[in-house]
C-alpha positions as CSV (number, residue, x, y, z in Angstrom):
1,X,0.0,0.0,0.0
2,X,1.3,3.5,-0.9
3,X,1.7,6.2,1.7
4,X,1.0,9.9,1.6
5,X,4.7,10.5,2.1
6,X,5.5,8.5,-1.1
7,X,2.9,10.5,-3.0
8,X,4.4,13.7,-1.8
9,X,7.8,12.6,-2.9
10,X,6.4,11.7,-6.4
11,X,4.9,15.1,-6.8
12,X,8.0,16.9,-5.5
13,X,10.3,15.0,-8.0
14,X,7.9,16.1,-10.8
15,X,7.9,19.7,-9.6
16,X,11.7,20.0,-9.0
17,X,12.8,17.9,-12.1
18,X,15.1,15.5,-10.4
19,X,15.6,13.1,-7.5
20,X,18.5,15.2,-6.1
21,X,16.5,18.4,-6.2
22,X,13.6,16.7,-4.5
23,X,16.0,15.4,-1.8
24,X,17.3,18.9,-1.1
25,X,13.8,20.4,-0.9
26,X,12.5,17.6,1.4
27,X,15.7,17.5,3.4
28,X,16.1,13.8,2.6
29,X,18.9,11.6,1.3
30,X,18.7,11.0,-2.5
31,X,18.8,7.3,-1.9
32,X,15.7,7.6,0.2
33,X,13.9,9.5,-2.6
34,X,14.9,6.9,-5.2
35,X,13.7,4.0,-2.9
36,X,10.4,5.7,-2.2
37,X,9.7,6.1,-6.0
38,X,10.7,2.5,-6.6
39,X,8.4,1.3,-3.9
40,X,5.5,3.4,-5.3
41,X,6.1,1.9,-8.8
42,X,6.0,-1.6,-7.3
43,X,2.7,-0.7,-5.5
44,X,1.2,0.7,-8.7
45,X,2.8,-1.9,-10.9
46,X,3.7,0.9,-13.2
47,X,6.9,2.7,-14.2
48,X,6.5,6.3,-13.3
49,X,9.8,7.7,-14.5
50,X,12.1,7.0,-17.5
51,X,15.5,6.9,-15.9
52,X,17.5,6.4,-19.1
53,X,18.5,10.1,-19.3
54,X,20.4,12.4,-16.9
55,X,17.1,13.6,-15.5
56,X,14.1,11.4,-14.9
57,X,11.2,11.9,-17.3
58,X,7.6,11.1,-16.5
59,X,6.3,8.1,-18.4
60,X,2.7,8.2,-19.9
61,X,1.5,6.3,-16.9
62,X,3.2,8.8,-14.6
63,X,1.6,11.7,-16.5
64,X,-1.8,10.1,-16.1
65,X,-1.4,9.5,-12.4
66,X,0.2,12.9,-11.5
67,X,-3.0,15.1,-11.4
68,X,-4.9,12.4,-9.3
69,X,-2.0,12.3,-6.8
70,X,-1.9,16.1,-6.7
71,X,-5.6,16.1,-6.0
72,X,-5.2,13.6,-3.2
73,X,-2.5,15.8,-1.6
74,X,-4.7,18.9,-1.9
75,X,-7.5,17.1,-0.1
76,X,-5.0,16.1,2.6
77,X,-4.0,19.7,3.0
78,X,-7.7,20.7,3.3
79,X,-8.2,18.0,5.9
80,X,-5.3,19.2,8.0
81,X,-6.5,22.8,7.7
82,X,-10.0,21.7,8.8
83,X,-8.6,19.8,11.8
84,X,-6.6,22.9,12.7
85,X,-9.7,25.1,12.4
86,X,-11.6,22.8,14.7
87,X,-8.8,23.2,17.2
88,X,-9.3,27.0,16.9
89,X,-13.1,26.6,17.0
90,X,-13.5,28.1,13.5
91,X,-17.0,27.7,12.2
92,X,-17.7,25.2,9.5
93,X,-20.3,27.5,8.0
94,X,-21.5,31.0,8.5
95,X,-24.8,32.2,7.0
96,X,-25.5,35.9,6.6
97,X,-28.8,37.1,5.2
98,X,-29.0,40.7,4.0
99,X,-32.0,42.9,3.3
100,X,-32.1,43.0,-0.5
101,X,-32.0,46.8,-0.9
102,X,-28.8,46.9,1.3
103,X,-26.9,44.3,-0.7
104,X,-24.5,46.2,-3.0
105,X,-20.8,46.0,-4.2
106,X,-19.4,48.0,-1.3
107,X,-21.0,45.7,1.3
108,X,-19.7,42.6,-0.6
109,X,-16.3,44.2,-0.7
110,X,-16.4,44.7,3.1
111,X,-17.2,41.0,3.6
112,X,-14.9,39.7,0.9
113,X,-11.7,39.5,3.1
114,X,-13.4,36.8,5.3
115,X,-12.4,34.4,2.6
116,X,-8.7,34.9,3.3
117,X,-9.1,35.2,7.0
118,X,-11.2,32.0,7.4
119,X,-10.5,29.8,4.4
120,X,-12.1,26.8,5.9
121,X,-15.4,28.5,6.9
122,X,-18.0,28.2,4.2
123,X,-19.7,31.6,3.9
124,X,-23.3,31.5,2.8
125,X,-24.7,35.0,1.7
126,X,-28.4,35.3,1.2
127,X,-30.7,38.1,0.1
128,X,-34.3,38.5,1.5
129,X,-36.8,41.1,2.6
130,X,-36.5,42.4,6.2
131,X,-39.2,40.2,7.6
132,X,-38.1,37.1,5.7
133,X,-34.5,37.7,6.9
134,X,-35.7,38.0,10.5
135,X,-37.5,34.7,10.2
136,X,-34.4,33.0,8.8
137,X,-32.3,34.2,11.8
138,X,-35.1,33.4,14.3
139,X,-35.6,29.8,13.0
140,X,-31.8,29.1,12.9
141,X,-31.4,29.2,9.1
142,X,-28.9,32.1,9.3
143,X,-26.4,33.3,11.9
144,X,-26.5,37.0,11.1
145,X,-29.2,39.2,9.5
146,X,-28.9,42.8,8.3
147,X,-32.4,44.3,8.3
148,X,-34.5,47.4,8.7
149,X,-36.1,48.2,12.0
150,X,-39.8,47.1,11.8
151,X,-40.9,49.1,14.8
152,X,-41.0,46.2,17.3
153,X,-38.5,45.1,20.0
154,X,-37.1,41.7,19.1
155,X,-37.0,39.4,22.1
156,X,-36.0,36.1,20.4
157,X,-32.8,37.3,18.7
158,X,-29.9,39.5,19.7
159,X,-29.7,42.9,17.9
160,X,-28.1,46.3,17.7
161,X,-28.2,49.3,15.4
162,X,-25.7,49.5,12.5
163,X,-26.8,52.8,10.9
164,X,-29.7,54.5,9.1
165,X,-31.2,54.7,5.7
166,X,-33.5,57.4,4.2
167,X,-36.6,56.3,2.3
168,X,-38.3,58.7,-0.2
169,X,-41.6,58.6,-2.2
170,X,-41.0,58.3,-6.0
171,X,-42.9,58.0,-9.2
172,X,-42.4,58.3,-12.9
173,X,-42.1,61.8,-14.2
174,X,-45.2,60.9,-16.3
175,X,-47.2,60.1,-13.2
176,X,-50.0,62.7,-12.3
177,X,-48.5,63.1,-8.8
178,X,-45.2,64.3,-10.3
179,X,-47.0,67.4,-11.6
180,X,-48.1,68.5,-8.1
181,X,-46.2,71.1,-6.1
182,X,-47.3,69.4,-2.9
183,X,-48.6,65.8,-2.5
184,X,-51.0,65.1,0.3
185,X,-52.0,61.9,2.0
186,X,-55.3,62.0,0.1
187,X,-53.4,62.4,-3.2
188,X,-51.4,59.3,-2.5
189,X,-54.5,57.3,-1.6
190,X,-56.1,58.1,-4.9
191,X,-53.3,56.5,-7.0
192,X,-51.9,53.0,-7.2
193,X,-49.2,52.3,-4.7
194,X,-46.4,49.7,-5.3
195,X,-45.7,48.1,-1.9
196,X,-42.7,46.0,-0.7
197,X,-44.2,42.9,1.0
198,X,-42.4,39.9,2.5
199,X,-43.5,36.3,1.7
200,X,-45.3,36.3,5.2
201,X,-47.4,39.3,4.0
202,X,-45.7,41.8,6.4
203,X,-44.8,45.3,5.3
204,X,-42.5,47.9,6.8
205,X,-44.4,50.3,9.1
206,X,-43.5,53.5,7.2
207,X,-44.2,52.1,3.7
208,X,-47.3,49.9,4.2
209,X,-50.2,50.1,1.8
210,X,-52.4,53.2,2.2
211,X,-53.8,53.4,-1.4
212,X,-57.1,51.9,-2.4
213,X,-55.2,50.3,-5.3
214,X,-52.0,48.4,-4.8
215,X,-49.4,46.2,-6.4
216,X,-47.0,44.1,-4.3
217,X,-43.4,43.1,-4.9
218,X,-40.9,41.3,-2.7
219,X,-37.9,43.6,-3.3
220,X,-37.3,47.3,-3.4
221,X,-35.5,46.8,-6.7
222,X,-38.8,45.7,-8.3
223,X,-40.5,48.7,-6.7
224,X,-38.1,51.1,-8.5
225,X,-38.5,49.3,-11.8
226,X,-42.2,49.3,-11.6
227,X,-42.4,52.9,-10.7
228,X,-40.2,53.7,-13.7
229,X,-42.8,51.9,-15.8
230,X,-45.4,54.3,-14.4
231,X,-47.3,51.5,-12.7
232,X,-47.7,53.6,-9.5
233,X,-45.9,55.4,-6.8
234,X,-43.6,53.7,-4.2
235,X,-41.5,54.4,-1.1
236,X,-37.9,53.2,-1.6
237,X,-34.4,53.7,-0.2
238,X,-33.0,57.0,-1.5
239,X,-29.7,55.5,-2.3
240,X,-31.4,52.7,-4.4
241,X,-33.3,55.3,-6.5
242,X,-30.4,57.7,-6.9
243,X,-29.3,56.7,-10.4
244,X,-32.9,56.7,-11.7
245,X,-33.5,60.1,-10.1
246,X,-30.3,61.4,-11.7
247,X,-31.3,60.1,-15.2
248,X,-34.8,61.4,-14.9
249,X,-36.5,58.0,-14.9
250,X,-37.9,58.7,-11.5
251,X,-38.9,61.8,-9.6
252,X,-38.9,62.5,-5.9
253,X,-42.5,63.4,-4.9
254,X,-43.0,66.5,-2.7
255,X,-44.9,64.8,0.1
256,X,-46.2,67.6,2.4
257,X,-46.5,65.5,5.6
258,X,-42.9,64.0,5.4
259,X,-40.7,66.5,3.4
260,X,-37.5,64.9,4.6
261,X,-38.5,61.3,3.9
262,X,-38.6,58.5,6.4
263,X,-35.5,57.6,8.3
264,X,-35.2,53.9,9.2
265,X,-32.6,52.2,11.4
266,X,-30.5,49.4,10.0
267,X,-30.2,46.6,12.5
268,X,-27.9,43.6,12.8
269,X,-29.6,40.6,14.3
270,X,-28.1,37.3,15.3
271,X,-29.3,33.9,16.2
272,X,-29.1,32.6,19.7
273,X,-29.5,28.9,18.6
274,X,-26.4,28.7,16.3
275,X,-22.8,28.5,17.5
276,X,-20.7,31.6,16.9
277,X,-16.9,31.8,16.6
278,X,-14.1,33.9,15.2
279,X,-15.6,34.2,11.7
280,X,-18.9,35.3,13.1
281,X,-17.2,38.0,15.2
282,X,-15.1,39.2,12.2
283,X,-18.3,39.5,10.1
284,X,-20.0,41.6,12.8
285,X,-16.9,43.8,13.0
286,X,-16.9,44.3,9.2
287,X,-20.6,45.1,9.1
288,X,-20.1,47.7,11.8
289,X,-17.3,49.3,10.0
290,X,-19.1,49.3,6.7
291,X,-22.3,51.0,8.0
292,X,-20.4,53.5,10.2
293,X,-20.8,57.0,8.8
294,X,-17.6,58.5,7.5
295,X,-16.6,61.7,9.4
296,X,-18.7,64.6,8.1
297,X,-21.1,62.2,6.2
298,X,-23.7,61.5,8.8
299,X,-27.3,61.4,7.6
300,X,-28.6,65.0,7.4
301,X,-32.0,66.4,6.7
302,X,-32.8,67.0,3.0
303,X,-33.1,70.6,1.8
304,X,-36.5,72.1,2.4
305,X,-39.0,71.9,-0.4
306,X,-39.0,74.9,-2.7
């Protein structure tokens, strides 16, 4: 039976180009390297190297076996790393569910370094509405959730505030509400509203349906798209609508009873039923850093309506 040591010697000879070079790299006697290769050839009943030249050359059989042996050694390394991570109590898996409107390239860039810091922890990134994300954490399907505050104190998960997000009321420039200098609550009720709703049927407290007509969508992305198609008006994160506002595909409605928009807290929630470890703590730290306002960039009131 072959040993992992023999397989390692075989790969090292292939990589260094000679028995003597392999012996130097492995700090072994050249005779020991030669004997190990000979024993491996006997075990496989195959000639692995052509020794008729000054430097050994892989035979066709050796070339066929090399990638398989390399794969075995790679798996051995992964096994050793996994055992080491168990000693350090690194998590096998870490699931993070993020409110869909908050998931953007900068947030992914903030979490990306976890791959190098914890190579043996499988990171599972999920996107969902706030209420669906809460349920996933509450039921133990995710370790961490990044959500909007829904106006209720959560008693079955741990939570703390990460930051804030401004929501505004938008519609297509072609929409009748876009032509009004001041939009009242009664005006909004008369026109179709596009509402973000979770699979459970829940809606965020400041953007629940008030219109006598409504369409529902599971993501704020869809709300923006539908509003651009002049389906109705919607309340969406200001940052998500920014490009459409800049390009003129959406307009910011002048709502008289909330001229500065709605400010919602962004919360980080975590499961009490799933084990946490270093990767969990590092993810929390990176989320805090990502949502921390830069100096001089705290959320400020919007300019007064003209």
